[in-house]
C-alpha positions in Angstrom: -52.7 -39.3 -30.2 -51.0 -42.1 -28.6 -51.9 -45.4 -26.6 -50.0 -48.0 -24.8 -50.5 -51.9 -24.9 -48.3 -54.8 -23.8 -45.8 -57.2 -25.2 -47.1 -60.1 -27.1 -45.1 -62.4 -24.9 -46.6 -61.2 -21.9 -49.6 -63.1 -23.0 -52.2 -60.7 -22.2 -54.1 -61.0 -25.2 -53.0 -57.7 -26.7 -52.9 -57.8 -30.6 -53.4 -55.7 -33.5 -54.1 -56.3 -37.4 -51.9 -55.9 -39.7 -53.9 -53.1 -41.5 -54.4 -51.0 -38.2 -50.7 -51.6 -37.2 -49.7 -50.1 -40.2 -51.6 -47.0 -39.7 -49.5 -46.0 -36.5 -45.7 -46.0 -35.4 -45.2 -48.4 -32.8 -42.2 -48.0 -30.2 -40.8 -50.2 -27.7 -40.7 -48.5 -24.4 -38.2 -49.3 -21.7 -39.4 -50.2 -18.4 -37.5 -47.4 -15.7 -34.5 -49.2 -13.8 -34.4 -48.6 -10.1 -32.3 -45.0 -10.1 -35.0 -44.0 -12.6 -37.9 -45.0 -10.5 -36.1 -43.9 -7.3 -35.8 -40.1 -8.7 -39.5 -40.3 -9.3 -40.2 -41.7 -5.8 -38.2 -39.3 -4.2 -40.3 -36.5 -5.4 -43.7 -38.0 -4.9 -44.0 -39.2 -1.4 -43.1 -42.8 -1.4 -42.2 -44.4 2.0 -38.9 -44.4 2.6 -38.7 -48.1 3.3 -40.2 -49.1 -0.3 -37.1 -46.9 -1.5 -34.8 -48.6 0.5 -36.1 -51.8 -0.5 -35.7 -50.8 -4.4 -32.2 -49.4 -3.7 -31.2 -52.8 -2.1 -33.0 -54.8 -4.7 -32.8 -52.9 -8.0 -33.5 -56.3 -9.9 -36.9 -56.0 -8.5 -37.5 -53.6 -11.6 -36.1 -55.6 -14.2 -37.9 -57.2 -17.1 -38.3 -60.7 -17.5 -37.0 -59.9 -21.3 -33.8 -58.7 -20.2 -30.8 -61.2 -20.3 -30.3 -62.8 -16.7 -33.7 -62.4 -15.4 -35.1 -66.1 -15.9 -34.9 -66.8 -12.5 -35.5 -63.5 -11.0 -38.6 -64.2 -8.3 -39.6 -60.5 -7.8 -40.7 -59.7 -11.5 -43.8 -60.3 -13.8 -43.1 -63.4 -15.8 -45.7 -64.8 -18.1 -44.5 -68.2 -17.6 -45.2 -68.4 -14.0 -48.7 -67.0 -14.0 -48.5 -65.0 -11.0 -50.7 -62.0 -10.3 -48.7 -60.1 -7.5 -45.2 -59.1 -8.3 -42.8 -56.1 -8.2 -43.6 -53.4 -10.6 -43.8 -49.4 -10.4 -47.7 -49.7 -9.7 -47.3 -52.4 -7.2 -44.3 -50.5 -5.3 -46.5 -47.3 -4.8 -49.3 -49.5 -3.7 -47.3 -51.1 -1.2 -46.3 -47.5 0.3 -49.7 -47.0 1.4 -49.9 -50.2 3.1 -46.6 -49.6 4.9 -47.9 -45.9 5.7 -50.7 -47.5 7.5 -48.8 -50.5 9.4 -49.7 -49.4 12.4 -53.2 -49.3 11.9 -53.2 -52.6 10.0 -51.0 -54.6 12.4 -48.4 -57.2 11.7 -50.6 -59.7 10.2 -52.7 -57.7 7.6 -49.4 -55.5 6.6 -47.7 -58.8 5.6 -50.4 -60.6 4.2 -51.4 -57.3 2.0 -47.5 -56.9 0.8 -47.5 -60.4 -0.1 -51.0 -60.0 -2.2 -49.5 -56.8 -3.6 -45.7 -57.3 -4.5 -45.7 -61.2 -4.2 -44.4 -63.7 -1.7 -40.5 -63.4 -2.5 -40.5 -59.5 -2.5 -42.8 -59.4 0.3 -40.6 -61.7 2.7 -37.5 -59.6 2.0 -39.5 -56.3 2.7 -40.8 -57.6 6.0 -37.0 -58.1 7.0 -36.5 -54.6 6.4 -39.3 -53.2 8.2 -38.3 -55.3 11.3 -34.7 -54.1 10.9 -36.1 -50.5 10.9 -37.8 -51.2 13.8 -34.5 -51.3 16.0 -33.0 -48.1 14.2 -32.7 -44.8 16.1 -35.3 -42.4 15.8 -34.5 -39.6 12.9 -34.9 -37.1 15.4 -32.1 -38.4 17.6 -29.9 -38.5 14.6 -30.3 -35.1 14.0 -29.9 -34.0 17.6 -26.8 -36.6 18.1 -25.3 -37.1 14.8 -22.1 -37.9 16.1 -23.2 -40.0 19.1 -26.1 -42.0 17.5 -24.5 -45.4 16.8 -24.0 -46.4 13.0 -25.9 -49.2 12.0 -23.8 -52.1 10.4 -26.4 -53.2 7.8 -26.1 -51.0 4.3 -29.8 -51.6 4.3 -30.6 -50.0 7.4 -28.0 -47.0 6.5 -30.2 -46.6 3.5 -33.3 -46.4 5.2 -32.2 -43.7 7.4 -31.0 -41.6 4.2 -34.3 -42.0 2.5 -35.7 -40.8 5.9 -33.4 -37.8 5.5 -34.7 -36.9 1.8 -37.9 -36.8 3.1 -37.2 -35.0 6.4 -34.6 -32.7 5.7 -36.0 -28.9 5.8 -33.3 -26.4 7.0 -29.7 -26.1 6.4 -29.0 -27.1 10.1 -30.8 -30.4 9.5 -28.9 -31.1 6.4 -25.5 -30.2 8.2 -26.3 -32.5 11.2 -27.2 -35.2 8.9 -24.2 -35.1 6.9 -22.3 -35.5 10.1 -24.0 -38.6 10.5 -23.3 -39.6 7.3 -19.8 -38.8 7.0 -19.0 -41.5 9.9 -20.0 -44.1 7.5 -17.2 -46.4 6.9 -17.8 -46.5 3.0 -17.3 -43.6 1.0 -19.5 -45.1 -1.8 -22.5 -45.2 0.6 -21.8 -41.7 1.7 -21.9 -40.9 -2.2 -25.4 -42.6 -2.2 -26.8 -39.8 0.1 -25.0 -37.0 -1.9 -27.0 -38.4 -5.1 -30.3 -38.7 -3.3 -30.3 -35.5 -1.7 -29.4 -33.3 -5.2 -32.0 -35.0 -7.0 -34.8 -34.6 -4.6 -37.0 -31.6 -5.3 -37.6 -30.8 -1.7 -34.0 -31.1 -0.6 -31.7 -29.9 -3.6 -32.0 -26.1 -2.9 -31.1 -26.6 0.8 -28.3 -29.0 -0.1 -26.5 -26.9 -3.1 -26.2 -24.2 -0.4 -24.9 -26.0 2.2 -21.3 -26.0 2.9 -20.7 -29.5 4.7 -22.2 -31.0 1.6 -20.1 -28.7 -0.7 -17.0 -29.5 1.3 -17.7 -33.2 1.1 -18.5 -33.4 -2.6 -14.9 -31.1 -3.3 -12.9 -33.6 -1.1 -14.7 -36.7 -3.0 -15.4 -35.5 -6.7 -13.6 -38.9 -8.1 -16.8 -40.7 -6.7 -19.1 -39.3 -9.5 
């Protein structure tokens, strides 16, 4: 049997009397970091914009107990007494909001995000959504991977990469998107997609057998 609780420093009223605590084994569990959460998100239908946000702002999944996080505006901090903040739970809720933003409209989407992940995170997130609206359609990237303009912003490149992990289905899709990725000037950014596609249950079997990806991995093995 096991149960979960909160840290006493969280100020949530969780406590245990000594004679009860002495009868159980108490373990401190670490929060998932951004890489760990993204691996889960990639395999559980989380919206590509939410994943791109976490990739761009990994500190949004830090803990207030970590060193250097006292001024982190995104996370839960008992000293601020805020009810809306970024957590694995609220990120999944925000994914549903973004999935339905066309139905909700701009104002309702902005308000819902602010009420779910907090004002600081939602401001950055809305900017990412607005940037995403200006990106080429993913279908156009697959059709003309060597002609579609490469967005300059890293966040925009990440949005397209996360869309790819959600939408790539065939070897042809994989090869065409890799042609696009290889045009990105920074090899480190290219390596992000390589890591994404191999950790995603939906794409790893296609990626492992794809010659373009295999050739890229051989040429750039020193990056990982």
